BADOLO-601749 format. One record per atom (N, C-alpha, C, O, CB): atom name; x, y, z; residue in three letters; residue number from 0. Coordinates in pm, whole numbers, plus 50000, padded with zeros to 5 digits. Glycine has a CB too. Example, Ala and Ser with C-alpha at 12.3 -4.5 7.8 and 13.67 -1.06 7.14 Angstrom:
 atome    px    py    pz residu num
     N 51319 49431 50780    ALA   0
    CA 51230 49550 50780    ALA   0
     C 51320 49670 50780    ALA   0
     O 51424 49668 50846    ALA   0
    CB 51131 49553 50905    ALA   0
     N 51285 49775 50708    SER   1
    CA 51367 49894 50714    SER   1
     C 51290 50003 50787    SER   1
     O 51341 50114 50804    SER   1
    CB 51408 49940 50572    SER   1
***
This chain:
 atome    px    py    pz residu num
     N 43443 87421 28127    MET   0
    CA 43324 87437 28206    MET   0
     C 43289 87585 28224    MET   0
     O 43172 87622 28222    MET   0
    CB 43340 87371 28341    MET   0
     N 43393 87668 28240    LEU   1
    CA 43372 87811 28257    LEU   1
     C 43314 87874 28130    LEU   1
     O 43235 87967 28138    LEU   1
    CB 43502 87880 28295    LEU   1
     N 43354 87823 28014    ALA   2
    CA 43307 87878 27887    ALA   2
     C 43158 87851 27868    ALA   2
     O 43090 87929 27800    ALA   2
    CB 43386 87819 27771    ALA   2
     N 43106 87744 27925    VAL   3
    CA 42964 87712 27912    VAL   3
     C 42881 87801 28003    VAL   3
     O 42771 87841 27965    VAL   3
    CB 42938 87563 27946    VAL   3
     N 42931 87834 28120    ARG   4
    CA 42854 87914 28216    ARG   4
     C 42841 88059 28171    ARG   4
     O 42735 88119 28188    ARG   4
    CB 42920 87908 28353    ARG   4
     N 42946 88116 28114    THR   5
    CA 42945 88258 28078    THR   5
     C 42834 88293 27980    THR   5
     O 42761 88389 28005    THR   5
    CB 43078 88298 28020    THR   5
     N 42816 88221 27867    PRO   6
    CA 42704 88255 27778    PRO   6
     C 42568 88236 27844    PRO   6
     O 42476 88315 27820    PRO   6
    CB 42711 88171 27652    PRO   6
     N 42555 88133 27927    THR   7
    CA 42427 88111 27994    THR   7
     C 42398 88224 28092    THR   7
     O 42286 88274 28099    THR   7
    CB 42427 87976 28068    THR   7
     N 42499 88264 28166    ARG   8
    CA 42481 88373 28262    ARG   8
     C 42447 88503 28188    ARG   8
     O 42365 88582 28234    ARG   8
    CB 42608 88392 28347    ARG   8
     N 42510 88524 28074    LEU   9
    CA 42483 88644 27994    LEU   9
     C 42339 88644 27944    LEU   9
     O 42271 88746 27950    LEU   9
    CB 42580 88654 27876    LEU   9
     N 42294 88529 27894    LEU  10
    CA 42156 88520 27845    LEU  10
     C 42055 88542 27956    LEU  10
     O 41954 88610 27935    LEU  10
    CB 42133 88385 27780    LEU  10
     N 42080 88485 28073    VAL  11
    CA 41989 88503 28186    VAL  11
     C 41986 88650 28227    VAL  11
     O 41879 88704 28256    VAL  11
    CB 42032 88414 28305    VAL  11
     N 42101 88714 28231    THR  12
    CA 42108 88856 28269    THR  12
     C 42034 88943 28168    THR  12
     O 41958 89031 28206    THR  12
    CB 42253 88902 28281    THR  12
     N 42057 88918 28039    LEU  13
    CA 41988 88996 27936    LEU  13
     C 41837 88972 27940    LEU  13
     O 41759 89065 27921    LEU  13
    CB 42042 88962 27797    LEU  13
     N 41795 88848 27964    GLY  14
    CA 41653 88818 27975    GLY  14
     C 41589 88890 28093    GLY  14
     O 41478 88943 28081    GLY  14
    CB 41631 88668 27988    GLY  14
     N 41658 88891 28207    ALA  15
    CA 41604 88960 28325    ALA  15
     C 41596 89110 28300    ALA  15
     O 41499 89174 28340    ALA  15
    CB 41692 88932 28448    ALA  15
     N 41695 89165 28234    ALA  16
    CA 41693 89309 28203    ALA  16
     C 41578 89342 28109    ALA  16
     O 41513 89445 28125    ALA  16
    CB 41827 89353 28141    ALA  16
     N 41553 89256 28011    ALA  17
    CA 41443 89280 27918    ALA  17
     C 41308 89274 27989    ALA  17
     O 41219 89354 27961    ALA  17
    CB 41446 89178 27803    ALA  17
     N 41293 89178 28081    LEU  18
    CA 41168 89169 28156    LEU  18
     C 41146 89291 28245    LEU  18
     O 41035 89343 28252    LEU  18
    CB 41166 89042 28241    LEU  18
     N 41250 89337 28311    LEU  19
    CA 41237 89454 28397    LEU  19
     C 41207 89579 28316    LEU  19
     O 41131 89665 28360    LEU  19
    CB 41364 89474 28478    LEU  19
     N 41266 89590 28199    ALA  20
    CA 41244 89708 28117    ALA  20
     C 41102 89713 28061    ALA  20
     O 41048 89821 28035    ALA  20
    CB 41345 89712 28003    ALA  20
     N 41041 89597 28042    SER  21
    CA 40908 89595 27980    SER  21
     C 40794 89598 28080    SER  21
     O 40678 89600 28039    SER  21
    CB 40895 89473 27895    SER  21
     N 40822 89598 28209    CYS  22
    CA 40712 89589 28305    CYS  22
     C 40669 89725 28358    CYS  22
     O 40592 89730 28454    CYS  22
    CB 40752 89500 28420    CYS  22
     N 40715 89834 28302    GLY  23
    CA 40677 89966 28349    GLY  23
     C 40531 89996 28319    GLY  23
     O 40481 89962 28212    GLY  23
    CB 40765 90072 28286    GLY  23
     N 40462 90059 28411    ALA  24
    CA 40322 90093 28392    ALA  24
     C 40311 90233 28331    ALA  24
     O 40390 90321 28362    ALA  24
    CB 40245 90086 28527    ALA  24
     N 40215 90250 28247    ARG  25
    CA 40191 90380 28184    ARG  25
     C 40077 90449 28260    ARG  25
     O 39960 90419 28239    ARG  25
    CB 40156 90365 28032    ARG  25
     N 40112 90541 28348    THR  26
    CA 40012 90615 28423    THR  26
     C 40046 90764 28414    THR  26
     O 40153 90801 28367    THR  26
    CB 40005 90567 28572    THR  26
     N 39956 90845 28459    GLU  27
    CA 39979 90989 28462    GLU  27
     C 40094 91020 28558    GLU  27
     O 40105 90959 28664    GLU  27
    CB 39852 91065 28503    GLU  27
     N 40177 91113 28520    LEU  28
    CA 40287 91153 28607    LEU  28
     C 40234 91237 28722    LEU  28
     O 40152 91327 28701    LEU  28
    CB 40395 91229 28529    LEU  28
     N 40279 91209 28839    GLU  29
    CA 40240 91284 28958    GLU  29
     C 40364 91303 29045    GLU  29
     O 40456 91222 29040    GLU  29
    CB 40127 91211 29038    GLU  29
     N 40366 91410 29124    PRO  30
    CA 40480 91426 29215    PRO  30
     C 40482 91314 29319    PRO  30
     O 40379 91255 29351    PRO  30
    CB 40473 91563 29286    PRO  30
     N 40600 91286 29371    ALA  31
    CA 40615 91184 29474    ALA  31
     C 40532 91225 29596    ALA  31
     O 40508 91344 29617    ALA  31
    CB 40765 91164 29513    ALA  31
     N 40489 91129 29676    PRO  32
    CA 40411 91162 29797    PRO  32
     C 40490 91259 29887    PRO  32
     O 40608 91237 29915    PRO  32
    CB 40375 91033 29876    PRO  32
     N 40423 91363 29930    GLY  33
    CA 40486 91463 30016    GLY  33
     C 40561 91570 29938    GLY  33
     O 40614 91663 29998    GLY  33
    CB 40580 91395 30111    GLY  33
     N 40567 91558 29807    GLN  34
    CA 40636 91656 29723    GLN  34
     C 40534 91733 29640    GLN  34
     O 40418 91692 29627    GLN  34
    CB 40741 91587 29630    GLN  34
     N 40577 91846 29585    SER  35
    CA 40489 91923 29498    SER  35
     C 40565 91958 29371    SER  35
     O 40688 91944 29364    SER  35
    CB 40437 92052 29569    SER  35
     N 40492 92002 29272    LEU  36
    CA 40557 92045 29148    LEU  36
     C 40639 92171 29175    LEU  36
     O 40614 92241 29274    LEU  36
    CB 40451 92072 29036    LEU  36
     N 40737 92200 29090    PRO  37
    CA 40813 92323 29110    PRO  37
     C 40723 92445 29095    PRO  37
     O 40616 92435 29036    PRO  37
    CB 40930 92330 29011    PRO  37
     N 40765 92561 29147    PRO  38
    CA 40680 92680 29135    PRO  38
     C 40659 92716 28988    PRO  38
     O 40743 92684 28903    PRO  38
    CB 40742 92799 29211    PRO  38
     N 40547 92782 28958    PRO  39
    CA 40522 92819 28818    PRO  39
     C 40628 92916 28768    PRO  39
     O 40687 92990 28847    PRO  39
    CB 40381 92881 28803    PRO  39
     N 40653 92917 28638    PRO  40
    CA 40750 93011 28582    PRO  40
     C 40705 93155 28608    PRO  40
     O 40586 93183 28620    PRO  40
    CB 40768 92987 28432    PRO  40
     N 40803 93243 28617    TYR  41
    CA 40773 93384 28643    TYR  41
     C 40679 93438 28536    TYR  41
     O 40707 93424 28417    TYR  41
    CB 40904 93468 28648    TYR  41
     N 40572 93496 28575    GLY  42
    CA 40476 93556 28484    GLY  42
     C 40367 93461 28439    GLY  42
     O 40273 93505 28373    GLY  42
    CB 40546 93608 28365    GLY  42
     N 40375 93333 28472    ALA  43
    CA 40272 93238 28432    ALA  43
     C 40152 93254 28524    ALA  43
     O 40166 93273 28645    ALA  43
    CB 40325 93093 28435    ALA  43
     N 40035 93245 28465    GLU  44
    CA 39913 93261 28544    GLU  44
     C 39867 93129 28605    GLU  44
     O 39799 93129 28708    GLU  44
    CB 39803 93318 28457    GLU  44
     N 39903 93016 28543    VAL  45
    CA 39860 92886 28593    VAL  45
     C 39981 92796 28613    VAL  45
     O 40084 92813 28547    VAL  45
    CB 39759 92820 28496    VAL  45
     N 39969 92703 28705    GLN  46
    CA 40075 92605 28731    GLN  46
     C 40071 92499 28621    GLN  46
     O 39967 92435 28603    GLN  46
    CB 40058 92539 28873    GLN  46
     N 40181 92478 28546    PRO  47
    CA 40180 92373 28444    PRO  47
     C 40176 92235 28508    PRO  47
     O 40229 92214 28617    PRO  47
    CB 40304 92386 28353    PRO  47
     N 40111 92141 28439    VAL  48
    CA 40105 92003 28488    VAL  48
     C 40235 91933 28451    VAL  48
     O 40315 91987 28375    VAL  48
    CB 39982 91927 28430    VAL  48
     N 40256 91813 28502    ALA  49
    CA 40382 91741 28483    ALA  49
     C 40412 91716 28335    ALA  49
     O 40527 91732 28293    ALA  49
    CB 40378 91609 28558    ALA  49
     N 40312 91679 28256    ASP  50
    CA 40336 91653 28114    ASP  50
     C 40381 91779 28041    ASP  50
     O 40464 91772 27950    ASP  50
    CB 40209 91599 28049    ASP  50
     N 40326 91894 28079    GLU  51
    CA 40369 92019 28015    GLU  51
     C 40513 92054 28052    GLU  51
     O 40585 92112 27971    GLU  51
    CB 40276 92134 28056    GLU  51
     N 40554 92019 28173    LEU  52
    CA 40691 92047 28214    LEU  52
     C 40791 91959 28139    LEU  52
     O 40908 91995 28127    LEU  52
    CB 40707 92027 28364    LEU  52
     N 40747 91844 28089    LEU  53
    CA 40837 91753 28018    LEU  53
     C 40850 91787 27870    LEU  53
     O 40938 91733 27803    LEU  53
    CB 40788 91613 28032    LEU  53
     N 40764 91874 27816    GLU  54
    CA 40774 91911 27675    GLU  54
     C 40895 91999 27654    GLU  54
     O 40921 92090 27732    GLU  54
    CB 40646 91983 27628    GLU  54
     N 40970 91971 27548    LEU  55
    CA 41087 92051 27516    LEU  55
     C 41046 92181 27448    LEU  55
     O 40959 92180 27361    LEU  55
    CB 41184 91972 27427    LEU  55
     N 41108 92293 27486    PRO  56
    CA 41081 92416 27414    PRO  56
     C 41139 92407 27273    PRO  56
     O 41228 92326 27248    PRO  56
    CB 41138 92537 27490    PRO  56
     N 41091 92490 27184    THR  57
    CA 41135 92487 27044    THR  57
     C 41284 92509 27033    THR  57
     O 41348 92446 26948    THR  57
    CB 41061 92593 26964    THR  57
     N 41342 92594 27113    GLN  58
    CA 41485 92621 27105    GLN  58
     C 41568 92501 27149    GLN  58
     O 41682 92487 27106    GLN  58
    CB 41520 92742 27188    GLN  58
     N 41514 92415 27234    ALA  59
    CA 41588 92298 27280    ALA  59
     C 41593 92189 27174    ALA  59
     O 41690 92113 27167    ALA  59
    CB 41526 92243 27408    ALA  59
     N 41490 92180 27091    ALA  60
    CA 41485 92079 26985    ALA  60
     C 41427 92143 26859    ALA  60
     O 41311 92117 26825    ALA  60
    CB 41401 91955 27029    ALA  60
     N 41505 92226 26790    PRO  61
    CA 41452 92294 26672    PRO  61
     C 41427 92196 26558    PRO  61
     O 41490 92090 26549    PRO  61
    CB 41548 92403 26626    PRO  61
     N 41335 92232 26472    GLU  62
    CA 41307 92149 26355    GLU  62
     C 41418 92171 26253    GLU  62
     O 41478 92278 26246    GLU  62
    CB 41169 92183 26293    GLU  62
     N 41445 92069 26177    ARG  63
    CA 41549 92080 26075    ARG  63
     C 41497 92164 25960    ARG  63
     O 41390 92137 25906    ARG  63
    CB 41593 91939 26025    ARG  63
     N 41572 92265 25924    ASN  64
    CA 41528 92350 25814    ASN  64
     C 41634 92358 25704    ASN  64
     O 41632 92449 25621    ASN  64
    CB 41495 92490 25866    ASN  64
     N 41727 92264 25705    VAL  65
    CA 41832 92261 25606    VAL  65
     C 41795 92161 25499    VAL  65
     O 41761 92046 25528    VAL  65
    CB 41969 92226 25671    VAL  65
     N 41800 92203 25376    GLU  66
    CA 41770 92112 25267    GLU  66
     C 41892 92023 25243    GLU  66
     O 42002 92072 25221    GLU  66
    CB 41731 92190 25138    GLU  66
     N 41871 91894 25247    LEU  67
    CA 41981 91801 25226    LEU  67
     C 42017 91797 25077    LEU  67
     O 41930 91806 24990    LEU  67
    CB 41943 91660 25276    LEU  67
     N 42144 91784 25051    ARG  68
    CA 42189 91776 24912    ARG  68
     C 42163 91635 24860    ARG  68
     O 42189 91537 24929    ARG  68
    CB 42340 91813 24898    ARG  68
     N 42113 91627 24740    ARG  69
    CA 42083 91498 24679    ARG  69
     C 42199 91447 24593    ARG  69
     O 42211 91327 24571    ARG  69
    CB 41955 91508 24596    ARG  69
     N 42284 91537 24544    ARG  70
    CA 42400 91497 24465    ARG  70
     C 42510 91600 24486    ARG  70
     O 42485 91710 24536    ARG  70
    CB 42364 91483 24314    ARG  70
     N 42631 91564 24448    SER  71
    CA 42743 91656 24469    SER  71
     C 42731 91777 24376    SER  71
     O 42680 91766 24265    SER  71
    CB 42877 91583 24446    SER  71
     N 42778 91890 24425    GLU  72
    CA 42773 92014 24348    GLU  72
     C 42909 92083 24360    GLU  72
     O 42983 92060 24456    GLU  72
    CB 42658 92108 24399    GLU  72
     N 42941 92166 24264    GLU  73
    CA 43064 92244 24268    GLU  73
     C 43055 92345 24381    GLU  73
     O 42951 92407 24402    GLU  73
    CB 43090 92316 24132    GLU  73
     N 43165 92360 24456    ARG  74
    CA 43167 92458 24564    ARG  74
     C 43188 92597 24507    ARG  74
     O 43262 92616 24410    ARG  74
    CB 43278 92425 24666    ARG  74
     N 43122 92693 24568    GLU  75
    CA 43141 92832 24528    GLU  75
     C 43275 92881 24581    GLU  75
     O 43328 92827 24678    GLU  75
    CB 43026 92921 24580    GLU  75
     N 43330 92984 24516    ASP  76
    CA 43456 93040 24560    ASP  76
     C 43438 93101 24699    ASP  76
     O 43343 93175 24723    ASP  76
    CB 43507 93146 24459    ASP  76
     N 43531 93070 24790    ASP  77
    CA 43526 93120 24927    ASP  77
     C 43631 93229 24941    ASP  77
     O 43750 93200 24937    ASP  77
    CB 43549 93006 25031    ASP  77
     N 43590 93355 24959    PRO  78
    CA 43688 93464 24969    PRO  78
     C 43770 93457 25098    PRO  78
     O 43873 93523 25108    PRO  78
    CB 43618 93599 24962    PRO  78
     N 43728 93380 25196    PHE  79
    CA 43801 93370 25321    PHE  79
     C 43895 93249 25324    PHE  79
     O 43965 93228 25423    PHE  79
    CB 43704 93362 25436    PHE  79
     N 43898 93170 25218    ASP  80
    CA 43988 93055 25211    ASP  80
     C 44124 93103 25162    ASP  80
     O 44156 93092 25043    ASP  80
    CB 43929 92944 25117    ASP  80
     N 44204 93157 25253    LEU  81
    CA 44333 93217 25220    LEU  81
     C 44446 93122 25259    LEU  81
     O 44432 93044 25353    LEU  81
    CB 44350 93353 25292    LEU  81
     N 44559 93128 25185    PRO  82
    CA 44673 93045 25225    PRO  82
     C 44733 93096 25355    PRO  82
     O 44719 93215 25386    PRO  82
    CB 44780 93043 25113    PRO  82
     N 44799 93010 25431    PRO  83
    CA 44859 93056 25557    PRO  83
     C 44972 93153 25531    PRO  83
     O 45042 93145 25430    PRO  83
    CB 44910 92938 25639    PRO  83
     N 44990 93246 25627    GLU  84
    CA 45100 93342 25614    GLU  84
     C 45230 93271 25651    GLU  84
     O 45230 93176 25729    GLU  84
    CB 45077 93466 25705    GLU  84
     N 45340 93317 25594    ASP  85
    CA 45468 93251 25619    ASP  85
     C 45529 93288 25754    ASP  85
     O 45624 93222 25797    ASP  85
    CB 45565 93285 25508    ASP  85
     N 45479 93388 25821    GLY  86
    CA 45526 93426 25953    GLY  86
     C 45647 93517 25952    GLY  86
     O 45696 93554 26058    GLY  86
    CB 45558 93305 26032    GLY  86
     N 45697 93552 25836    LYS  87
    CA 45812 93644 25829    LYS  87
     C 45764 93787 25827    LYS  87
     O 45667 93820 25758    LYS  87
    CB 45900 93616 25705    LYS  87
     N 45831 93871 25903    ASP  88
    CA 45792 94013 25907    ASP  88
     C 45873 94096 25814    ASP  88
     O 45853 94217 25805    ASP  88
    CB 45804 94069 26046    ASP  88
***
């Protein structure tokens, strides 16, 4: 009897979670009532809006600029790939 309840309970829980996750409204972001946006950055002439504050700066999410290898290639000689020292003086 316990084995029958567990899958049903799991399905009901997952269904409820899916419904709650999908019911969010898409509206403009605004500060909570009685709150204000953080002060403008030092040197800024205008207060950024909430959407601008959520944009990541380029350094936080840089674009990929590395060319991916399409096939294996021979490695070049590495002058720093040295064998370990034996530790004897």
